[in-house]
PAZAPA-4460 file (N, C-alpha, C; in steps of 0.05 Angstrom, whole numbers, plus 32768, in hexadecimal, padded with zeros to 4 digits):
% residues 232
    n_x    n_y    n_z   ca_x   ca_y   ca_z    c_x    c_y    c_z   seq   type   mol
   835D   865D   79D5   8348   864F   79E5   8351   8646   7A00     1      M     A
   836A   863C   79FF   8377   8633   7A19   837C   864A   7A2C     2      E     A
   8384   8662   7A20   8387   8679   7A30   836D   8681   7A3D     3      T     A
   8357   8680   7A2E   833E   8686   7A3B   8336   8674   7A51     4      A     A
   833C   865A   7A4D   8337   8647   7A62   8345   864D   7A7D     5      Y     A
   835E   8653   7A79   836F   8659   7A91   8365   8672   7A9F     6      R     A
   835D   8686   7A8E   8352   869F   7A9B   833A   8699   7AAB     7      T     A
   8327   8689   7AA0   830E   8682   7AAD   8314   8671   7AC6     8      E     A
   8329   8660   7AC5   832E   864F   7ADE   8339   8660   7AF3     9      R     A
   834B   8674   7AEB   8354   8686   7B01   833E   8696   7B0E    10      R     A
   832B   869F   7AFE   8316   86AE   7B07   8304   869E   7B1A    11      S     A
   8300   8684   7B14   82F1   8671   7B24   82FF   866D   7B3F    12      S     A
   831A   8669   7B3E   8328   8665   7B57   8329   867F   7B68    13      E     A
   832B   8695   7B5B   832A   86AE   7B6C   830F   86B3   7B79    14      A     A
   82F9   86AB   7B69   82E0   86AE   7B74   82DA   869A   7B8B    15      L     A
   82E4   8682   7B89   82E2   866F   7B9E   82F0   8678   7BB8    16      A     A
   830B   8683   7BB3   831B   868C   7BCA   830D   86A5   7BD7    17      A     A
   8300   86B6   7BC7   82F3   86CD   7BD4   82DB   86C3   7BE4    18      S     A
   82CD   86AE   7BDA   82B6   86A3   7BE9   82BF   8698   7C03    19      S     A
   82D7   8689   7C01   82E0   867D   7C1B   82E9   8693   7C2F    20      R     A
   82F5   86A8   7C26   82FD   86BD   7C38   82E5   86CB   7C44    21      N     A
   82D1   86D0   7C34   82B8   86DC   7C3C   82A9   86CA   7C51    22      S     A
   82AA   86B1   7C4D   829E   869F   7C61   82AD   869E   7C7B    23      A     A
   82C8   86A0   7C7A   82D9   86A0   7C92   82D3   86BA   7CA2    24      A     A
   82D0   86D0   7C93   82CC   86EA   7CA1   82B1   86E9   7CAE    25      R     A
   829E   86DD   7CA1   8283   86DB   7CAD   8284   86CA   7CC5    26      D     A
   8292   86B4   7CC5   8295   86A3   7CDD   82A3   86B2   7CF5    27      R     A
   82B6   86C3   7CEE   82C3   86D2   7D02   82B2   86E7   7D0F    28      G     A
   82A1   86F5   7CFE   828E   8708   7D07   827A   86FC   7D1B    29      V     A
   8271   86E3   7D11   825C   86D5   7D21   8268   86CD   7D3B    30      R     A
   8282   86C4   7D3B   828E   86BC   7D53   8294   86D3   7D66    31      T     A
   829C   86E9   7D5C   82A0   8701   7D6E   8287   870C   7D78    32      A     A
   8272   870B   7D69   8259   8715   7D72   824B   8702   7D87    33      A     A
   8254   86EA   7D88   8246   86D9   7D9B   824B   86E0   7DB8    34      S     A
   8261   86F0   7DC0   8266   86FB   7DDB   8271   86E5   7DEE    35      G     A
   826E   86EA   7E09   8278   86D7   7E1D   8264   86C1   7E23    36      F     A
   826E   86AC   7E2A   825C   8696   7E34   8253   869C   7E51    37      T     A
   823F   868E   7E5A   8235   8693   7E75   8249   868B   7E8A    38      L     A
   8259   8677   7E85   826F   866E   7E99   8283   8684   7E99    39      I     A
   828C   8690   7E84   829F   86A7   7E86   8294   86BD   7E95    40      E     A
   827A   86C4   7E93   826E   86DB   7EA0   826D   86D5   7EBE    41      V     A
   8266   86BB   7EC5   8265   86B5   7EE2   8282   86B5   7EEE    42      L     A
   8296   86AB   7EDF   82B2   86AD   7EE9   82B9   86CA   7EEE    43      V     A
   82B4   86DB   7EDB   82BB   86F8   7EDD   82AD   8704   7EF5    44      A     A
   8294   86FF   7EF9   8285   8709   7F11   8293   86FF   7F2B    45      I     A
   8299   86E5   7F2C   82A6   86DA   7F44   82C1   86E8   7F4A    46      L     A
   82D1   86ED   7F36   82EB   86FA   7F39   82E7   8716   7F44    47      V     A
   82D4   8725   7F37   82CD   873F   7F3F   82C4   8742   7F5C    48      L     A
   82B1   872E   7F63   82A8   872D   7F7F   82BE   8728   7F94    49      S     A
   82D0   8717   7F8D   82E7   8710   7FA0   82F7   872A   7FA3    50      I     A
   82FC   8739   7F8D   830B   8751   7F8F   82FE   8767   7F9F    51      G     A
   82E5   876A   7F9B   82D4   877E   7FAC   82D5   8777   7FC8    52      I     A
   82D1   875C   7FCF   82D1   8755   7FEB   82ED   875A   7FF9    53      M     A
   8301   8755   7FE9   831C   8758   7FF3   8323   8777   7FF9    54      A     A
   8319   8788   7FE6   831C   87A5   7FEB   830C   87AF   8002    55      V     A
   82F3   87A3   8005   82E2   87AC   801D   82EF   87A2   8036    56      A     A
   82F9   878B   8038   8307   8782   804F   831F   8792   8056    57      S     A
   832F   879B   8042   8346   87AC   8046   833E   87C6   8051    58      L     A
   8328   87D2   8047   831F   87ED   8050   8317   87EB   806E    59      V     A
   8307   87D5   8074   82FE   87D1   808E   8315   87CD   80A3    60      A     A
   832B   87BE   809B   8342   87BC   80AC   8350   87D7   80B0    61      Q     A
   8353   87E6   809A   8360   8800   809D   8351   8811   80AF    62      M     A
   8335   8812   80AE   8327   8823   80BF   8328   881B   80DC    63      E     A
   8328   8800   80E0   832A   87F5   80FD   8346   87FE   8107    64      N     A
   835A   87FA   80F7   8377   8800   80FE   8379   881E   8105    65      G     A
   836E   8830   80F5   836F   884C   80FA   8360   8853   8115    66      T     A
   834A   8846   811B   833C   884C   8132   834C   8842   814B    67      G     A
   8358   882A   8148   8368   881F   815F   8380   8832   8165    68      R     A
   838C   883B   814F   83A2   884E   8154   839A   8868   8161    69      S     A
   8383   8871   815B   8378   8889   8168   8374   8885   8185    70      R     A
   8366   886F   818C   8360   886A   81A8   8379   8862   81B8    71      Y     A
   838A   8854   81AC   83A5   884D   81B9   83B4   8866   81BE    72      M     A
   83B5   8878   81AB   83C3   8894   81B2   83B6   88A1   81C9    73      S     A
   839C   88A1   81CA   838E   88AF   81E1   8394   88A0   81FA    74      L     A
   8394   8886   81FB   8399   8876   8212   83B6   887B   821D    75      A     A
   83C9   887D   820A   83E4   8883   8212   83E7   889E   821F    76      S     A
   83D8   88B1   8213   83D9   88CD   821D   83CE   88CD   823A    77      T     A
   83B7   88C0   8240   83AB   88C0   825A   83BD   88AF   826E    78      Y     A
   83CA   889C   8265   83DC   888D   8277   83F3   88A0   827E    79      A     A
   83FF   88AE   826C   8414   88C1   8272   8409   88D7   8286    80      S     A
   83F2   88E1   8280   83E7   88F6   8290   83E4   88ED   82AE    81      E     A
   83DA   88D3   82B2   83D6   88CA   82CD   83F1   88C4   82DB    82      K     A
   8406   88BC   82CD   8420   88B8   82D8   842A   88D4   82E1    83      L     A
   8427   88E8   82D1   8430   8903   82D9   8421   890E   82F1    84      E     A
   8407   8908   82F2   83F6   890E   8307   8400   8901   8323    85      D     A
   8406   88E8   8321   840F   88D9   8338   842A   88E1   8340    86      L     A
   843B   88EB   832E   8456   88F3   8334   8458   890D   8342    87      N     A
   8443   891D   8342   8444   8936   834E   8441   8935   836C    88      R     A
   8436   891E   8376   8432   891B   8393   844D   8915   83A1    89      W     A
   8452   8922   83BA   846A   891A   83C7   8469   88FE   83D0    90      P     A
   8481   88F1   83D6   8483   88D5   83D8   8473   88CB   83F1    91      T     A
   8470   88DE   8406   845F   88D6   841D   8442   88D9   841A    92      W     A
   8438   88E5   8406   841C   88EA   8402   840C   88D2   8400    93      D     A
   83F4   88CE   840B   83E4   88B6   840A   83DE   88AB   83EE    94      P     A
   83DD   88BF   83D9   83D7   88B8   83BE   83EC   88A5   83B2    95      H     A
   8405   88A8   83BB   841B   8899   83B2   842A   8889   83C7    96      V     A
   8420   888A   83E0   842D   887C   83F6   8429   885E   83F4    97      C     A
   843F   8850   83F8   843F   8832   83F6   8450   8826   840C    98      V     A
   8449   8812   841A   845A   8807   842F   8472   87F9   8422    99      P     A
   8487   87F5   8432   84A0   87E8   8427   8499   87CF   841B   100      S     A
   84A3   87CA   8402   84A0   87B4   83F3   8482   87AB   83ED   101      A     A
   8471   87BF   83EF   8455   87BB   83ED   844B   87C7   83D2   102      G     A
   8431   87C3   83CD   8422   87CC   83B6   8409   87D9   83BD   103      T     A
   8402   87F0   83B1   83EA   87FF   83B5   83DA   87FF   8399   104      A     A
   83C1   87FC   839A   83B1   87FD   8382   83B3   87E3   8374   105      G     A
   83AB   87E2   835B   83AB   87C8   834A   83A0   87CE   832F   106      G     A
   83A7   87BC   831C   83A0   87BF   8300   8388   87AD   82F7   107      L     A
   8384   8797   8309   836F   8784   8302   8352   878D   8309   108      A     A
   8351   87A0   831D   8336   87A8   8328   8339   87C4   8334   109      S     A
   8322   87D1   8338   8322   87EC   8345   8329   87E7   8362   110      D     A
   833D   87F6   836C   8347   87F2   8388   8345   880E   8395   111      V     A
   8339   880E   83B0   8339   8824   83C1   8346   881B   83DC   112      S     A
   8354   882E   83E7   8361   8827   8401   8361   8841   8413   113      A     A
   8360   883B   842C   8362   8850   8440   837F   8853   8447   114      S     A
   838B   8868   8441   83A7   886D   8445   83AB   8884   8459   115      V     A
   83BE   887F   846B   83C3   8893   8480   83D9   888C   8494   116      G     A
   83D2   8894   84AE   83E9   8892   84C2   83EA   8877   84D0   117      V     A
   83F8   8865   84C6   83FD   884E   84D4   83E6   883D   84D9   118      G     A
   83E7   8829   84EB   83D2   8816   84F3   83C3   881F   850C   119      S     A
   83C3   8838   8512   83B5   8840   852B   8397   883E   8526   120      T     A
   838F   8840   850E   8373   883E   8508   836C   8824   84F8   121      S     A
   8359   8815   84FF   8353   87FC   84F2   834E   87FF   84D5   122      P     A
   8344   8817   84CE   833B   881B   84B2   8352   8821   849F   123      S     A
   8369   8826   84AB   8381   882B   8499   838C   8811   848E   124      I     A
   838E   8810   8472   8396   87F8   8465   83B3   87FB   845B   125      T     A
   83BC   8815   8458   83D7   881B   844F   83E2   8830   8462   126      V     A
   83F8   8828   8470   8405   883B   8482   8414   8850   8473   127      A     A
   840F   8869   847D   841D   8880   8470   841C   8899   8482   128      C     A
   842F   88A9   847F   842F   88C1   8490   8419   88D5   8484   129      S     A
   8410   88E7   8496   83FB   88FA   848B   83DF   88F2   8495   130      G     A
   83CB   8901   848D   83B0   88FD   8494   83A6   88E7   8484   131      T     A
   8396   88D5   8492   838C   88BD   8482   8377   88C7   846F   132      S     A
   8374   88B8   8458   8360   88BD   8445   835A   88A6   8434   133      Q     A
   8344   88A6   8426   833E   888E   8412   834B   8897   83F8   134      T     A
   835A   8884   83EC   8367   8889   83D3   835C   8874   83C0   135      V     A
   8354   887E   83A8   834A   886D   8394   8360   886A   837E   136      N     A
   8364   8853   8376   837A   884E   8362   836B   8848   8347   137      Y     A
   8358   8858   8340   834A   8857   8326   833B   8870   8320   138      F     A
   8335   8876   8308   8325   888C   8301   831A   8888   82E4   139      D     A
   830C   8899   82D9   8300   8899   82BE   8306   88B3   82B0   140      D     A
   8309   88B1   8296   830D   88C9   8284   82FA   88C5   826D   141      V     A
   82EA   88DC   8267   82D8   88DB   8251   82DE   88F4   823F   142      Q     A
   82DD   88EE   8224   82E0   8903   8210   82C6   8905   8201   143      I     A
   82BB   891F   8202   82A2   8924   81F6   82A5   8926   81D7   144      S     A
   8296   8918   81CA   8296   8917   81AC   828C   8931   81A0   145      E     A
   827A   8940   81B0   826C   8957   81A6   827E   896F   81A7   146      S     A
   828E   8973   81BC   829E   898A   81BE   82BC   8984   81C4   147      N     A
   82C2   896A   81C6   82DD   8960   81CC   82E6   896A   81E9   148      Q     A
   82D4   896F   81FC   82DA   8974   8218   82E3   895A   8226   149      G     A
   82F5   895E   8237   8300   8948   8247   82F8   8948   8264   150      V     A
   82EA   8934   826E   82E2   8931   828A   82F0   891B   8298   151      C     A
   82F8   8920   82B1   8306   890C   82C1   82F6   8907   82DA   152      E     A
   82EF   88F0   82E0   82DE   88E7   82F8   82EF   88D6   830B   153      T     A
   82EE   88E0   8325   82FC   88D0   833B   82E9   88CB   8350   154      V     A
   82EB   88B4   835C   82D8   88AA   8372   82E4   88B3   838C   155      D     A
   82D9   88C5   839A   82E1   88CE   83B4   82D0   88C4   83CA   156      G     A
   82D6   88CD   83E2   82C7   88C4   83FA   82AB   88CD   83F8   157      V     A
   82A6   88E6   83EE   828C   88F0   83EF   827C   88EA   83D4   158      S     A
   828A   88DC   83C1   827D   88D6   83A8   828F   88DA   8390   159      G     A
   8285   88D9   8379   8294   88DC   8361   8296   88FB   8358   160      Y     A
   82B0   8902   8357   82B5   891F   8350   82BF   8920   8333   161      T     A
   82B3   8931   8324   82BB   8934   8307   82C5   894E   8301   162      T     A
   82DA   8951   82F1   82E6   896A   82E8   82E6   8969   82CA   163      T     A
   82D9   897E   82BB   82D8   897F   829F   82E8   8996   8294   164      C     A
   82F7   8991   8280   8307   89A6   8271   82FC   89AA   8255   165      H     A
   82F2   89C2   824F   82E8   89C7   8237   82FE   89D1   8222   166      E     A
   82FA   89CC   8208   830F   89D7   81F3   8315   89F4   81F7   167      P     A
   8302   8A07   81FF   8308   8A22   8203   8317   8A28   821C   168      N     A
   831E   8A15   822C   832E   8A1B   8244   831E   8A1B   825E   169      G     A
   8303   8A1B   825A   82F1   8A1D   8272   82F3   8A01   8280   170      A     A
   82F0   8A02   829C   82F0   89EB   82AD   82D6   89ED   82BE   171      I     A
   82C9   89D6   82C0   82B1   89D7   82D1   82AF   89BB   82DF   172      Y     A
   82A2   89BB   82F6   82A1   89A2   8304   8282   899D   830B   173      K     A
   8277   8987   82FF   825C   897F   8306   8259   8979   8324   174      P     A
   8243   897A   832F   823F   8974   834B   8249   8958   8351   175      A     A
   8253   8956   836B   825B   893A   8372   8245   8929   8370   176      V     A
   8249   8910   8367   8233   88FD   8362   8238   88E3   8370   177      S     A
   8224   88D3   8377   8227   88B9   8382   822E   88A4   836B   178      A     A
   822B   88AC   8353   8230   8899   833C   8244   88A7   832B   179      T     A
   8253   8899   831B   8267   88A4   8308   825A   88B7   82F5   180      P     A
   8269   88CA   82EA   8260   88DD   82D8   8259   88CF   82BD   181      Y     A
   8243   88D6   82B2   8239   88CC   8299   823D   88DF   8283   182      T     A
   8250   88D6   8270   8258   88E8   825B   8240   88E7   8247   183      A     A
   823F   88FA   8234   822C   88FA   8220   822F   88E4   820C   184      N     A
   8219   88DD   81FE   821B   88C6   81EC   8230   88CA   81D6   185      A     A
   823F   88B6   81D1   8255   88B6   81BF   826F   88BE   81CB   186      G     A
   8271   88C4   81E5   828A   88CC   81EF   829E   88B5   81F0   187      A     A
   82B6   88BA   81EF   82CC   88A7   81F2   82D4   88A5   820D   188      I     A
   82D2   888D   821A   82D5   8888   8236   82EC   8875   823C   189      A     A
   82FD   887E   824E   8313   886E   8257   8312   8869   8274   190      F     A
   831B   8850   827E   831C   884C   829A   833B   8847   829F   191      H     A
   8344   8853   82B5   835F   8852   82BD   8362   8844   82D9   192      R     A
   8375   8832   82DC   837D   8826   82F3   839C   8828   82F7   193      R     A
   83A6   882A   830E   83C2   882A   8313   83CB   881B   832D   194      W     A
   83E4   8815   832C   83EE   8808   8344   840A   8815   834A   195      S     A
   8411   8815   8364   842B   8821   836D   8439   880D   837D   196      I     A
   8450   8804   8373   8460   87F0   8381   8479   87FB   838D   197      E     A
   847D   87F6   83A5   8494   8802   83B5   84AB   87ED   83B1   198      M     A
   84C4   87F9   83B1   84DD   87E9   83AC   84DD   87DB   8392   199      D     A
   84D1   87E5   837E   84D2   87D9   8364   84D9   87ED   834F   200      Q     A
   84EB   87E6   833D   84FB   87CF   8339   8512   87CB   834C   201      P     A
   851A   87E1   835A   852F   87DF   836E   8526   87EC   8387   202      I     A
   8532   87E7   839E   852B   87F1   83B7   852F   880E   83B7   203      T     A
   851A   881C   83C3   851A   8838   83C7   850A   8848   83B4   204      G     A
   84FF   883B   839F   84EF   884A   838B   84D4   883C   8387   205      V     A
   84C2   884B   837B   84A8   8840   8375   84A4   883C   8358   206      K     A
   8497   8826   8351   848E   8822   8334   8471   8827   8332   207      R     A
   8469   883C   8323   844D   8842   831E   8445   8837   8303   208      V     A
   842F   8829   8301   8426   881D   82E8   8407   8825   82E5   209      T     A
   8402   882F   82CE   83E7   8838   82C7   83DC   8827   82B0   210      V     A
   83C3   881F   82B3   83B7   8811   829D   839E   881F   8295   211      L     A
   839C   8825   827B   8386   8835   826F   8377   8823   825D   212      V     A
   835C   8820   825F   834B   8810   8250   8335   881F   8243   213      T     A
   8331   881C   8229   8319   8829   821C   8302   8819   8224   214      L     A
   82EE   8825   822F   82D4   8818   8238   82BF   8818   8223   215      T     A
   82C2   8828   820F   82AE   8828   81F9   82B5   8811   81E6   216      N     A
   82A1   8802   81DB   82A8   87ED   81C6   82AC   87F7   81AA   217      G     A
   82BC   880C   81A7   82BE   8818   818E   82CF   8807   817B   218      Y     A
   82E2   87FA   8185   82F3   87E9   8175   82F6   87CD   8181   219      V     A
   82FB   87B9   8171   82FF   879E   817B   8319   8793   816F   220      Q     A
   832B   8786   817F   8328   8783   819C   832C   879E   81AB   221      P     A
   8325   879F   81C4   8326   87B7   81D3   8343   87C4   81D5   222      G     A
   8344   87DD   81DD   835D   87EC   81DE   8364   87EE   81FD   223      V     A
   837D   87E5   8204   8389   87E9   821D   83A7   87F1   821B   224      S     A
   83AE   8803   822C   83CA   880D   822B   83D4   880E   8248   225      F     A
   83ED   8803   824B   83F9   8804   8265   8415   8811   8265   226      Q     A
   8419   8822   8279   8431   8831   827B   843D   8831   8297   227      L     A
   8456   882F   829A   8464   8830   82B5   8479   8845   82B6   228      S     A
   847D   884E   82CE   8492   8863   82D3   849E   885D   82EE   229      A     A
   84B6   8865   82F4   84C3   8862   830E   84C6   887E   831B   230      V     A
   84C2   887F   8334   84C3   889A   8341   84CE   8894   835F   231      R     A
   84D7   88A8   836D   84E1   88A4   8389   84CA   889B   839C   232      P     A
***
């Protein structure tokens, strides 16, 4: 009889333990099924939003940096091209003639000067040998977005003269105009100014400085590039 009592007691204890385990499992299932709280969801959304905004800002900065690099590269190319263009003139030519210890042109504004033979004519502002003529120390360069043609505009005595170079090698000159050449919509436009300083940095040589500025508001802040060279 005592043995039967012990067996029955063990069965009761096992049944009670099984009930407790079943109840614990039920509570675990109910807890897992309850999901995230509203605060947890809001915090997750906030963290995700911050991450997305950071990535968007990084992409925008990379795009702006890529654009600036492109325009800066073009500006440096046109600065070098203008320096080479000015270097081909002989030292006495009005385009590069400068009085002793003087300066021709300027970087702060568009400068035009009458350059020629001494002070015999009141209109001469820079004394130089050779036939007097008006020299402009500025010009414009436009790159067409449609066909990548390059046009250069200079302001002469009779008006604005433009020379355009097409990718296929063709060169054409629109008629001389009283106003600057208007490039097609979307063209990349640069404005160039230069100055020529005599006896700089040492006596007997000229320092030529070219400033190229992107006139389209494609990137902010704007793009400017300055380059100098020394010649006889």
